[in-house]
N, C-alpha and C positions, 0 to 999 in steps of 0.2 A: 641669482642663485636658484630660483624656482624653475626657470626654463632649463637650466643646465641639468637639474635633477630629473625632471620628468620628460623633457624633450618635446612636449606638446602642450598647446594651450588648453586649459580646462574647458573653456567655452566650446572650442572645436571638438573636443572629446564628447561633450554632451550632445552636440549636433549629430555626430556620427552614430552614437548609441540610439538616438531618436529615429534617425532615418533607417537604420538597420531594422529596428522594431517594426516600422511601417511596412517595409518590404516583406518581412516574414509574414505579416498579417495578410498582405495581398497575395502572396504565394499560397497561403492556406485557403483563402477564398477561391482562388482560381482552381486549385485542385478539387475543391468541393464542387465547383461548377462543372468541371470536366466529368467527374463521377456522376453528376446528375444527368448530363446529356447521354452518357453511355447507358445508364440504367433505363432511361426513357426509351432509347432506341431499341434495346433488347426486348422490352415489353411490347412496343409497337409491332415488332416483327413476329411476335409469337402469340400475343393475347388480344383481347377485345378492346373496343373503344373505351368502355367504362374503366377498364384497368389502366389505360393510358392516362386518363384524367386523374385517377387516384395517385398514380406515381408522380404526376406533375405537382399535385398538391403537397405530397410528402416532401418532394424536393424543395418546394417553396418554403415549407416550414423549417427545413434544415438551414436554409440560408438566411431566413428572417429578413428578406429584402424585397420590397415591393417591385423594384425594377426587375429582379431575378424572377419573381413569381410571374410577372406579366410576360417575360421572355419565354419562360418554360411553358406557360399555357399557350402562347402563340405557337411555339414549336410543336406542342402536343396536338393543337388544333390542325396545324398544317399536315402533320403525319396522319391524323385521323382522316382528313379529307382525302389524302392520297390513297390510304388503305381502302376507304369506302369506294373510291373511284375504281380501284383495281377489282374489288369485289363485284361492283356493279357491272363492270366490263366483262368479267368472267361469267356472271350469271346470265348476261344477255347474249353471250356468244353461242351460236348454234352451228353445229357442224353441218355444212352444206353437203347434200348427198344427191347425186343424180339418180335417175331411174336406172341407170346402168348398174347391173348386178355385179359385173366384173370389177368396176371401179370401187364399188362399195365394200368390197372385201379388203381393201387396203386401209389399215388403221394409221392415221396420222398422229403426230405428237399431240396435236390439239384434241383429237378424239381421246387419246390416252389420259390427258389431263382432265377432261370433262368426266370421263368414267371414274377416275380416281376421286373426284370431288363430289360425285353424286351423293346426295344424302338419302337416308331411308325414306324421307317424305317424298322425294322425287321418284323413287323406285315404285311407289304406290300408283303412279300415273300409268305404268305399264298395264296394258290390257291383256288378260290371259284367260284361257278357258280349256277345260278338258271334258270330252264328251264320249260316251259309249254309244255306238250306233245300234247295237242289238238291244240294249236295255233302254234306249231312248232316255238316257239319264246324264245330266250334267254332274260331273264328279268334282269339279273345281271351277270357280269363276271369280273374276275380279274386273270390275268396270265393263262388263260385257254389253251393256246397253249404251255405252258412250259412243257418240258419232266420231268417226275418224276417217282420214283419207285411206283409200283401199290399196294404193300403190299397184304393183304388178299382180297382186292377188286377183285383180279384176280379170286377168286373162283366163281364169277358170270359168268365169261367166261367159267371156267371149267365145271360148271353145265349146261350152255347153250349148249356147244359143246357135252357134254355127252348125253344129252337128244335128241339131233339131231340125234344121231347114235344108241341109245339104248332105249328100252322101260323102263318106270319108274318102271314096275313090274319085270324086269329082276333080278334074284337072283345072287348076286356076293359073291364069297368066298374070304375072306381076306387072302392074301398070304405074301410071303417073301418081297414084295415091301415095307412093313412096316419098313424094315431096312434102307430105304433111307430117312425116315423122320428125319429132323434135330433135334438135341438136343435143348431143350428149346421151342419147338413148342407148339402152342395151340392144344389141343386134344379133340376128342369126345369119346375117350377110347374104341375103337374097338380092337379086338385081332385076331391074326392069327388063321385061322380055323373057325371063326364065319361066318355066312351067313346072308346077308341083301339084301333087295331089293334096287335097285338103288335109289328109292325115299327116302329110309331111310338114305342111305349114303349121299345123297345130303342134307338131313335135318341136319345131324351131321356136314357137311361141312359148311353150311350157318348159322345155328343157333349158334353152338359152335365154329365156325371158325376152325373146326378140320382139321389140316394138314394131319392127318392119313387117314381121309376119302378122302381127295383130291388125295392122292397118290394111294389108292386102286381103286378109281374111274378111274383115268387116266390109270393105268395098265390094268384094266379089259376092258375098252372101246377100247384101242388100240388092244388088243388080240381078241376082239370080231369083230372088223372091218377087221382085217387081220388074220383070223384063220389059214391060211396056212404058215404064217411066224413065224419061231422060234425066240423068242426074250428073251433076259435077262430082268431082272426088269428095269435096267437102260435104255436099248433100248426101252422098252415099254413106258417109261416116255417120252423119246425123240420123239418117234413117236406121242404120244398124244399131245405134245407141238406143233409139226408141224401142227396137226389137229386144235389146238386152234388158231394158227396164220392164217391158211387158213380161218377159220370161222370168225375171227376178221375182216379180209379184206372183207369178204362177207357182213358183216353188216356195213361196212363203217369206221372201225377203221384203218385209214391209217397212223397213227403216233404212233403206238404201236408195241411192240415185247415182246413175253413171252417165258421164258425158264424153268419155273417151274409151276406145277399145283396148288401150294398153295400160290404163291406170295412172297416166301422167297427172300430176297435181293440178286440180281445177277447183275453183271456188264452189261450184255446184255439185261436186262429186264426193260422196261419203258413204260409209257403211258402218256396221257394228259387228262385234265378234259373234253375237247371237245369229245375225243374218249369215255370216260367213260359215257357220256350222251347217246351216241349211244348204248353202251352195256347195260346200265340200262333200256333204253326204250325197247330194245329187250327182256331183261330178264322179264320185267313186262308183256310182251305179252305171256309168257309161263305160263300156269295155275299152274303147279306144283311149279315153282319157286316163283311166286307171293304168293301162299298159304304159302309156307315155310317161306319166309322172313317176312311175316306178323304175324307169330306165336310166341308168347312170350315164351311158355313152352309146351313141348310135351313128353309124355311117349311112349316109343317104345318097341315093342317085336320083337326081331330078328327072322328070319326064323329058326335059329338053337336053339331057345328057350330062349336065354338070354333077359333080359329086362333092360332098362335104361331110365332116364329122362333127357332131354336136355333143357337148358334155353338159350334164345337168348342173345347174347352179345350187342345187340342194345338197349340202354336205352330209345330210343324214343318210343318204344312200351312196355316198362316195367311200368306197372301201379303203381309200388312202387318206381319208380325213380323220382328224382327231375327234370329230363329232359324229363319226359313223355309228349308226345304231342298227344292229342286225334285225331288229323287229320292225324297222321302218319300211313302209311300202310306198313312200313317196310324198308328194304334194308340192307346195309352191312357196318360193321366196318372193319378197317384195321390198323395195327400198326407194323412198323419196324423202325430200326435206320435210314435208308436212306429216308424212306417215311414220317416219323413222324406219328402223330396221324391223321387218316383219317376217313371220314364218308360220305357215300352216303345215303341220305334220300329220301323217297318218301311220298308225302302228297296229300290228296284229299280235295278239297274245291270248293264249288259252281259248282259241277259236272265236275271239271277239275282236272287233276293230274299233280303235280309239282315234279320235281327232283332237289334236291340240292346236290352239290358236294363240300366238304371241304377237302383240302389236306395240309399236311405239318405243322400241328399244333404242339405246344410244349407239350401239355398235353391233357389228355382225356377231361377235363373240357372245354378247348378251343374249341375242335371240336364240342361239343354239343352247347355251347353258340353261336358260329358262325353260326351253322346250324339253330338254333332257330331264330337268327336275320334275316336270309334269309327268313325263313317261314313267319315272321311277315309282309313281303312285300305283301303277297298274301292270307294267311289264314285269313278267315273271312272278306275279302274285297269284 
C-alpha cells in the first residue's frame, strides 16, 4: 500500500535530497572561486603588486579554505612576477639610435611607448641650458655640468678647428680615410677622388651631419698642418683629434674630451652643456660656420665637377617643419645611443643672440619641443 501511494522508496528520496544539497553547495563554491580569479586578474592588470596581494587575501577570507588561499596566493605571486618582468623589460629597453640624423627622425612604436611611459623623474635627466651671448648670462640651466656623449655636436668643434688651420677655399681631395667612417653613419655622400673646397666639406658636415665629410676634413687638416710627417689614415685622425682637444681647451672647454671628428659614441669621448655653450659662442663668431648652420638648403658644385643638393637636419630653420622658428639662426643636431637626441639652437631677438642646449632626449620631437620651450623665455620678450 505504501509503495503504491507514493511511488518511491523513502530511503531513496532521502538520498536524492542529500545529493542535491551537496551539488548546490559545490556550485556555490565554484561560482565564488570563479569570481575570485576574475577579480584578481582585473587588479593585476591595472594596479600595483601590493594591491594584488590584498585582493588575494580578501578572496581567501571569502572562501575560508586553506587550499583556496594557497592557490590564490600562488596565482597572485605568478601574476606579480610576470608583471614585474614586464616592467623590468620595459625599463631596461633603450631605443637604439644611429649617428644617422635621417634615420633618427623616424619614430618607432617602441619610441612612442617609451615616451608615453617616461616619468617626471626621468625627464629631469634631460640636460638643458639657455644662454645670452651679449649679457654673458645663463638664463636657465639643468644638469649643465653633467658629462655626456657629444654626438654630432662634435662637428662644430671639427669645423672650428679646421678653419683655424686651413683656408675655407683650400681644395681637398677625398681619400681612403672614407674607409674609417662607421657603418650606419649619416652622410653627405662624397666619394673617393672627388675634390671639394673646405667650405663645401664643412657645409656637408654641418648641414647633413655628414660623418664622411668630418673624416675627410680631419685627415686633410692633419696632413696640411704636418706636411713632413707620414701618417696612415688612422694616425691622421688621431692627430686631428689631438688638435681638436687643444683647441677646445683654448676656448675654455675644460670638461670635455674628443676622440672622433664626427662624434660617434666612444668611451673616452664626453662633454658638458656648459662647455658646449663656449663652443657654440665661438662657432657663431666664425663667419663661414654661422652662414652654413643658418642655411636650410644649398646646391653645391664640387671642384671636380659633381653637383649635389644638401638639406639641413635642423628643423628649426626648415620653413616646412612644424618646429620652424622664425627667430632661429641655426646650429646643430646630434643623435647617438649614448647621447640621446640632442640639439643646439641659436636665436636672435631684440638685437640679442641666445643659445639653447638640449641633450639626452628620448625622441626627435622631445628635443625640439624642449628647445622651443626655452626660446619662449626670451623670444619676443
